[in-house]
N, CA, C and O atoms as a GROMACS GRO file, in nm:
protein
  348
    1MET      N    1   2.974   0.524   1.356
    1MET     CA    2   2.991   0.667   1.354
    1MET      C    3   2.916   0.725   1.234
    1MET      O    4   2.923   0.671   1.124
    2ILE      N    5   2.843   0.832   1.255
    2ILE     CA    6   2.765   0.896   1.150
    2ILE      C    7   2.848   1.005   1.087
    2ILE      O    8   2.904   1.090   1.155
    3LYS      N    9   2.854   1.001   0.955
    3LYS     CA   10   2.928   1.103   0.882
    3LYS      C   11   2.833   1.217   0.847
    3LYS      O   12   2.732   1.195   0.780
    4ARG      N   13   2.862   1.334   0.891
    4ARG     CA   14   2.780   1.452   0.862
    4ARG      C   15   2.822   1.511   0.728
    4ARG      O   16   2.940   1.517   0.695
    5ALA      N   17   2.723   1.554   0.653
    5ALA     CA   18   2.752   1.614   0.522
    5ALA      C   19   2.801   1.757   0.541
    5ALA      O   20   2.746   1.834   0.620
    6LYS      N   21   2.906   1.789   0.468
    6LYS     CA   22   2.956   1.926   0.467
    6LYS      C   23   2.881   2.004   0.361
    6LYS      O   24   2.840   1.945   0.260
    7PRO      N   25   2.861   2.132   0.379
    7PRO     CA   26   2.789   2.212   0.280
    7PRO      C   27   2.848   2.204   0.141
    7PRO      O   28   2.774   2.214   0.042
    8ASP      N   29   2.981   2.187   0.130
    8ASP     CA   30   3.043   2.182  -0.003
    8ASP      C   31   3.046   2.041  -0.060
    8ASP      O   32   3.089   2.023  -0.174
    9ASP      N   33   3.003   1.943   0.014
    9ASP     CA   34   3.002   1.804  -0.033
    9ASP      C   35   2.862   1.771  -0.085
    9ASP      O   36   2.779   1.720  -0.009
   10GLU      N   37   2.836   1.799  -0.213
   10GLU     CA   38   2.702   1.784  -0.270
   10GLU      C   39   2.652   1.640  -0.271
   10GLU      O   40   2.534   1.616  -0.246
   11SER      N   41   2.739   1.545  -0.300
   11SER     CA   42   2.694   1.406  -0.308
   11SER      C   43   2.650   1.355  -0.171
   11SER      O   44   2.550   1.283  -0.160
   12ALA      N   45   2.723   1.390  -0.067
   12ALA     CA   46   2.685   1.349   0.068
   12ALA      C   47   2.555   1.417   0.110
   12ALA      O   48   2.470   1.355   0.173
   13ALA      N   49   2.539   1.544   0.074
   13ALA     CA   50   2.416   1.615   0.107
   13ALA      C   51   2.298   1.554   0.033
   13ALA      O   52   2.189   1.541   0.090
   14ALA      N   53   2.318   1.516  -0.093
   14ALA     CA   54   2.211   1.454  -0.171
   14ALA      C   55   2.171   1.320  -0.111
   14ALA      O   56   2.052   1.289  -0.103
   15SER      N   57   2.268   1.240  -0.068
   15SER     CA   58   2.234   1.110  -0.010
   15SER      C   59   2.164   1.128   0.124
   15SER      O   60   2.077   1.048   0.159
   16LEU      N   61   2.201   1.231   0.199
   16LEU     CA   62   2.134   1.259   0.326
   16LEU      C   63   1.988   1.297   0.301
   16LEU      O   64   1.900   1.254   0.375
   17LEU      N   65   1.962   1.376   0.196
   17LEU     CA   66   1.825   1.411   0.162
   17LEU      C   67   1.747   1.288   0.119
   17LEU      O   68   1.629   1.276   0.153
   18ASP      N   69   1.810   1.196   0.044
   18ASP     CA   70   1.742   1.074   0.002
   18ASP      C   71   1.696   0.994   0.123
   18ASP      O   72   1.585   0.941   0.123
   19VAL      N   73   1.778   0.984   0.224
   19VAL     CA   74   1.743   0.909   0.344
   19VAL      C   75   1.627   0.977   0.416
   19VAL      O   76   1.536   0.910   0.465
   20GLN      N   77   1.628   1.110   0.422
   20GLN     CA   78   1.522   1.182   0.491
   20GLN      C   79   1.390   1.173   0.416
   20GLN      O   80   1.284   1.178   0.478
   21ASP      N   81   1.393   1.161   0.283
   21ASP     CA   82   1.271   1.155   0.204
   21ASP      C   83   1.204   1.019   0.207
   21ASP      O   84   1.086   1.007   0.172
   22GLN      N   85   1.275   0.915   0.248
   22GLN     CA   86   1.216   0.782   0.252
   22GLN      C   87   1.115   0.777   0.366
   22GLN      O   88   1.144   0.817   0.479
   23ARG      N   89   0.998   0.727   0.334
   23ARG     CA   90   0.892   0.719   0.435
   23ARG      C   91   0.855   0.574   0.457
   23ARG      O   92   0.859   0.492   0.364
   24VAL      N   93   0.820   0.543   0.578
   24VAL     CA   94   0.777   0.408   0.612
   24VAL      C   95   0.629   0.397   0.579
   24VAL      O   96   0.548   0.481   0.619
   25GLU      N   97   0.594   0.291   0.506
   25GLU     CA   98   0.454   0.269   0.470
   25GLU      C   99   0.387   0.189   0.582
   25GLU      O  100   0.426   0.076   0.612
   26LEU      N  101   0.286   0.248   0.642
   26LEU     CA  102   0.214   0.180   0.749
   26LEU      C  103   0.102   0.094   0.690
   26LEU      O  104   0.031   0.139   0.600
   27PRO      N  105   0.087  -0.027   0.739
   27PRO     CA  106  -0.020  -0.114   0.688
   27PRO      C  107  -0.159  -0.059   0.721
   27PRO      O  108  -0.178   0.005   0.824
   28MET      N  109  -0.254  -0.085   0.632
   28MET     CA  110  -0.392  -0.041   0.651
   28MET      C  111  -0.475  -0.155   0.708
   28MET      O  112  -0.447  -0.272   0.684
   29THR      N  113  -0.577  -0.120   0.783
   29THR     CA  114  -0.672  -0.218   0.836
   29THR      C  115  -0.771  -0.256   0.726
   29THR      O  116  -0.770  -0.197   0.617
   30VAL      N  117  -0.856  -0.353   0.754
   30VAL     CA  118  -0.960  -0.394   0.659
   30VAL      C  119  -1.051  -0.276   0.628
   30VAL      O  120  -1.086  -0.252   0.512
   31GLU      N  121  -1.091  -0.203   0.731
   31GLU     CA  122  -1.182  -0.090   0.712
   31GLU      C  123  -1.118   0.019   0.626
   31GLU      O  124  -1.183   0.076   0.539
   32GLU      N  125  -0.991   0.048   0.650
   32GLU     CA  126  -0.920   0.149   0.572
   32GLU      C  127  -0.904   0.104   0.427
   32GLU      O  128  -0.920   0.184   0.335
   33ALA      N  129  -0.871  -0.024   0.408
   33ALA     CA  130  -0.857  -0.077   0.272
   33ALA      C  131  -0.990  -0.073   0.199
   33ALA      O  132  -0.995  -0.041   0.080
   34ALA      N  133  -1.099  -0.106   0.268
   34ALA     CA  134  -1.232  -0.102   0.207
   34ALA      C  135  -1.266   0.039   0.161
   34ALA      O  136  -1.316   0.060   0.051
   35ARG      N  137  -1.238   0.136   0.246
   35ARG     CA  138  -1.264   0.276   0.212
   35ARG      C  139  -1.178   0.318   0.092
   35ARG      O  140  -1.227   0.387   0.003
   36PHE      N  141  -1.052   0.277   0.091
   36PHE     CA  142  -0.960   0.309  -0.018
   36PHE      C  143  -1.008   0.248  -0.150
   36PHE      O  144  -0.995   0.310  -0.256
   37LEU      N  145  -1.063   0.127  -0.144
   37LEU     CA  146  -1.108   0.057  -0.264
   37LEU      C  147  -1.251   0.091  -0.303
   37LEU      O  148  -1.294   0.063  -0.414
   38GLY      N  149  -1.325   0.152  -0.212
   38GLY     CA  150  -1.463   0.188  -0.241
   38GLY      C  151  -1.560   0.071  -0.234
   38GLY      O  152  -1.659   0.065  -0.307
   39VAL      N  153  -1.529  -0.023  -0.145
   39VAL     CA  154  -1.616  -0.140  -0.126
   39VAL      C  155  -1.641  -0.156   0.024
   39VAL      O  156  -1.586  -0.083   0.106
   40SER      N  157  -1.725  -0.253   0.059
   40SER     CA  158  -1.754  -0.278   0.200
   40SER      C  159  -1.643  -0.364   0.262
   40SER      O  160  -1.573  -0.437   0.191
   41PRO      N  161  -1.629  -0.356   0.394
   41PRO     CA  162  -1.533  -0.445   0.461
   41PRO      C  163  -1.564  -0.593   0.436
   41PRO      O  164  -1.473  -0.675   0.428
   42GLN      N  165  -1.692  -0.628   0.424
   42GLN     CA  166  -1.729  -0.768   0.397
   42GLN      C  167  -1.673  -0.814   0.263
   42GLN      O  168  -1.630  -0.929   0.249
   43THR      N  169  -1.673  -0.724   0.164
   43THR     CA  170  -1.616  -0.759   0.033
   43THR      C  171  -1.466  -0.782   0.045
   43THR      O  172  -1.413  -0.875  -0.015
   44VAL      N  173  -1.399  -0.699   0.123
   44VAL     CA  174  -1.255  -0.716   0.142
   44VAL      C  175  -1.227  -0.850   0.210
   44VAL      O  176  -1.136  -0.922   0.169
   45TYR      N  177  -1.304  -0.884   0.314
   45TYR     CA  178  -1.287  -1.014   0.379
   45TYR      C  179  -1.309  -1.129   0.280
   45TYR      O  180  -1.236  -1.228   0.284
   46LEU      N  181  -1.407  -1.116   0.193
   46LEU     CA  182  -1.434  -1.220   0.093
   46LEU      C  183  -1.316  -1.233  -0.003
   46LEU      O  184  -1.275  -1.345  -0.035
   47TRP      N  185  -1.261  -1.121  -0.049
   47TRP     CA  186  -1.145  -1.125  -0.138
   47TRP      C  187  -1.024  -1.188  -0.070
   47TRP      O  188  -0.948  -1.261  -0.134
   48VAL      N  189  -1.006  -1.160   0.060
   48VAL     CA  190  -0.896  -1.220   0.134
   48VAL      C  191  -0.916  -1.371   0.142
   48VAL      O  192  -0.823  -1.448   0.119
   49GLU      N  193  -1.038  -1.413   0.175
   49GLU     CA  194  -1.069  -1.556   0.186
   49GLU      C  195  -1.044  -1.628   0.055
   49GLU      O  196  -0.994  -1.741   0.054
   50ARG      N  197  -1.077  -1.563  -0.057
   50ARG     CA  198  -1.058  -1.623  -0.190
   50ARG      C  199  -0.920  -1.596  -0.248
   50ARG      O  200  -0.891  -1.634  -0.362
   51LYS      N  201  -0.836  -1.530  -0.170
   51LYS     CA  202  -0.698  -1.497  -0.210
   51LYS      C  203  -0.694  -1.416  -0.339
   51LYS      O  204  -0.610  -1.441  -0.426
   52ARG      N  205  -0.785  -1.319  -0.351
   52ARG     CA  206  -0.791  -1.234  -0.470
   52ARG      C  207  -0.721  -1.101  -0.449
   52ARG      O  208  -0.695  -1.029  -0.545
   53ILE      N  209  -0.690  -1.067  -0.323
   53ILE     CA  210  -0.633  -0.937  -0.292
   53ILE      C  211  -0.503  -0.957  -0.213
   53ILE      O  212  -0.497  -1.041  -0.124
   54PRO      N  213  -0.399  -0.879  -0.246
   54PRO     CA  214  -0.273  -0.893  -0.170
   54PRO      C  215  -0.292  -0.843  -0.027
   54PRO      O  216  -0.342  -0.733  -0.004
   55HIS      N  217  -0.249  -0.925   0.068
   55HIS     CA  218  -0.268  -0.889   0.208
   55HIS      C  219  -0.158  -0.950   0.294
   55HIS      O  220  -0.081  -1.035   0.249
   56LEU      N  221  -0.151  -0.905   0.417
   56LEU     CA  222  -0.056  -0.954   0.515
   56LEU      C  223  -0.132  -1.007   0.635
   56LEU      O  224  -0.238  -0.955   0.671
   57ARG      N  225  -0.079  -1.110   0.697
   57ARG     CA  226  -0.136  -1.161   0.822
   57ARG      C  227  -0.041  -1.120   0.935
   57ARG      O  228   0.078  -1.150   0.931
   58VAL      N  229  -0.097  -1.053   1.034
   58VAL     CA  230  -0.018  -1.009   1.148
   58VAL      C  231  -0.066  -1.085   1.271
   58VAL      O  232  -0.186  -1.086   1.301
   59MET      N  233   0.025  -1.146   1.340
   59MET     CA  234  -0.008  -1.222   1.461
   59MET      C  235  -0.113  -1.330   1.433
   59MET      O  236  -0.198  -1.358   1.518
   60GLY      N  237  -0.107  -1.388   1.315
   60GLY     CA  238  -0.197  -1.499   1.283
   60GLY      C  239  -0.331  -1.463   1.227
   60GLY      O  240  -0.370  -1.516   1.122
   61ARG      N  241  -0.405  -1.373   1.292
   61ARG     CA  242  -0.542  -1.346   1.250
   61ARG      C  243  -0.565  -1.206   1.193
   61ARG      O  244  -0.652  -1.188   1.108
   62ASN      N  245  -0.489  -1.109   1.237
   62ASN     CA  246  -0.510  -0.973   1.192
   62ASN      C  247  -0.466  -0.957   1.047
   62ASN      O  248  -0.358  -1.000   1.008
   63ILE      N  249  -0.552  -0.895   0.968
   63ILE     CA  250  -0.525  -0.876   0.826
   63ILE      C  251  -0.488  -0.730   0.803
   63ILE      O  252  -0.556  -0.640   0.852
   64ARG      N  253  -0.380  -0.709   0.729
   64ARG     CA  254  -0.335  -0.574   0.697
   64ARG      C  255  -0.302  -0.567   0.548
   64ARG      O  256  -0.278  -0.668   0.482
   65PHE      N  257  -0.301  -0.444   0.495
   65PHE     CA  258  -0.278  -0.421   0.353
   65PHE      C  259  -0.178  -0.307   0.337
   65PHE      O  260  -0.177  -0.212   0.416
   66LEU      N  261  -0.093  -0.318   0.235
   66LEU     CA  262  -0.003  -0.209   0.201
   66LEU      C  263  -0.062  -0.133   0.084
   66LEU      O  264  -0.108  -0.193  -0.014
   67LYS      N  265  -0.061  -0.002   0.094
   67LYS     CA  266  -0.118   0.081  -0.013
   67LYS      C  267  -0.046   0.053  -0.146
   67LYS      O  268  -0.110   0.052  -0.251
   68SER      N  269   0.084   0.032  -0.141
   68SER     CA  270   0.159   0.004  -0.263
   68SER      C  271   0.114  -0.126  -0.330
   68SER      O  272   0.126  -0.139  -0.452
   69ASP      N  273   0.063  -0.221  -0.252
   69ASP     CA  274   0.007  -0.345  -0.309
   69ASP      C  275  -0.134  -0.323  -0.361
   69ASP      O  276  -0.175  -0.386  -0.458
   70LEU      N  277  -0.208  -0.234  -0.295
   70LEU     CA  278  -0.348  -0.213  -0.334
   70LEU      C  279  -0.365  -0.124  -0.456
   70LEU      O  280  -0.467  -0.133  -0.524
   71LEU      N  281  -0.268  -0.037  -0.485
   71LEU     CA  282  -0.281   0.052  -0.601
   71LEU      C  283  -0.300  -0.025  -0.732
   71LEU      O  284  -0.395   0.006  -0.805
   72PRO      N  285  -0.215  -0.125  -0.765
   72PRO     CA  286  -0.239  -0.201  -0.889
   72PRO      C  287  -0.368  -0.282  -0.883
   72PRO      O  288  -0.438  -0.295  -0.983
   73PHE      N  289  -0.400  -0.335  -0.765
   73PHE     CA  290  -0.524  -0.411  -0.750
   73PHE      C  291  -0.645  -0.322  -0.776
   73PHE      O  292  -0.738  -0.362  -0.845
   74ARG      N  293  -0.641  -0.200  -0.720
   74ARG     CA  294  -0.752  -0.107  -0.739
   74ARG      C  295  -0.766  -0.068  -0.886
   74ARG      O  296  -0.878  -0.058  -0.937
   75ALA      N  297  -0.655  -0.046  -0.953
   75ALA     CA  298  -0.660  -0.011  -1.096
   75ALA      C  299  -0.721  -0.125  -1.177
   75ALA      O  300  -0.803  -0.101  -1.266
   76GLN      N  301  -0.682  -0.248  -1.147
   76GLN     CA  302  -0.736  -0.365  -1.216
   76GLN      C  303  -0.885  -0.382  -1.183
   76GLN      O  304  -0.965  -0.411  -1.272
   77PHE      N  305  -0.920  -0.363  -1.057
   77PHE     CA  306  -1.058  -0.377  -1.013
   77PHE      C  307  -1.148  -0.275  -1.084
   77PHE      O  308  -1.255  -0.310  -1.132
   78HIS      N  309  -1.104  -0.150  -1.090
   78HIS     CA  310  -1.184  -0.046  -1.156
   78HIS      C  311  -1.195  -0.072  -1.306
   78HIS      O  312  -1.299  -0.043  -1.366
   79GLN      N  313  -1.090  -0.126  -1.366
   79GLN     CA  314  -1.095  -0.159  -1.507
   79GLN      C  315  -1.196  -0.270  -1.534
   79GLN      O  316  -1.269  -0.265  -1.632
   80GLU      N  317  -1.199  -0.372  -1.447
   80GLU     CA  318  -1.295  -0.481  -1.462
   80GLU      C  319  -1.438  -0.430  -1.447
   80GLU      O  320  -1.527  -0.474  -1.520
   81VAL      N  321  -1.461  -0.338  -1.355
   81VAL     CA  322  -1.593  -0.283  -1.333
   81VAL      C  323  -1.636  -0.203  -1.457
   81VAL      O  324  -1.751  -0.213  -1.500
   82GLU      N  325  -1.546  -0.124  -1.513
   82GLU     CA  326  -1.578  -0.044  -1.631
   82GLU      C  327  -1.607  -0.131  -1.753
   82GLU      O  328  -1.690  -0.095  -1.836
   83ASN      N  329  -1.540  -0.244  -1.765
   83ASN     CA  330  -1.555  -0.332  -1.880
   83ASN      C  331  -1.664  -0.438  -1.863
   83ASN      O  332  -1.690  -0.516  -1.953
   84ALA      N  333  -1.727  -0.439  -1.746
   84ALA     CA  334  -1.832  -0.539  -1.720
   84ALA      C  335  -1.952  -0.513  -1.812
   84ALA      O  336  -1.989  -0.398  -1.837
   85PRO      N  337  -2.013  -0.621  -1.861
   85PRO     CA  338  -2.132  -0.603  -1.947
   85PRO      C  339  -2.249  -0.547  -1.867
   85PRO      O  340  -2.272  -0.585  -1.752
   86THR      N  341  -2.323  -0.458  -1.930
   86THR     CA  342  -2.441  -0.401  -1.866
   86THR      C  343  -2.565  -0.463  -1.924
   86THR      O  344  -2.566  -0.509  -2.038
   87GLU      N  345  -2.668  -0.464  -1.846
   87GLU     CA  346  -2.793  -0.527  -1.892
   87GLU      C  347  -2.882  -0.428  -1.960
   87GLU      O  348  -2.991  -0.463  -2.005
   0.00000   0.00000   0.00000
C-alpha cells in the first residue's frame, strides 16, 4: 500500500520529492563515451582492452559506460594531458 503525503506532513512530502528527484542513469555507448571524453571510438576500445577505463559488459560483448564513472576518469585524463611534457 502506498502512503500518500498530506499537505501538512512536511517530512512525508520531502521524502516523496526525494524519490521523484532520483533519476536513473542510462549507460552510454562507445561512441557516446568517446564524444564525452573528446577522443575517438578506437581510443575508447583500446582503453577498454587495456582495462584503463571503467566500463560494463552487457550480454557478453556490448560495452557500456556510466557517466558517473567517466567523470573522474575524464578529470584524470585531462590532467595527464595538461601535465604532459611538450617538445
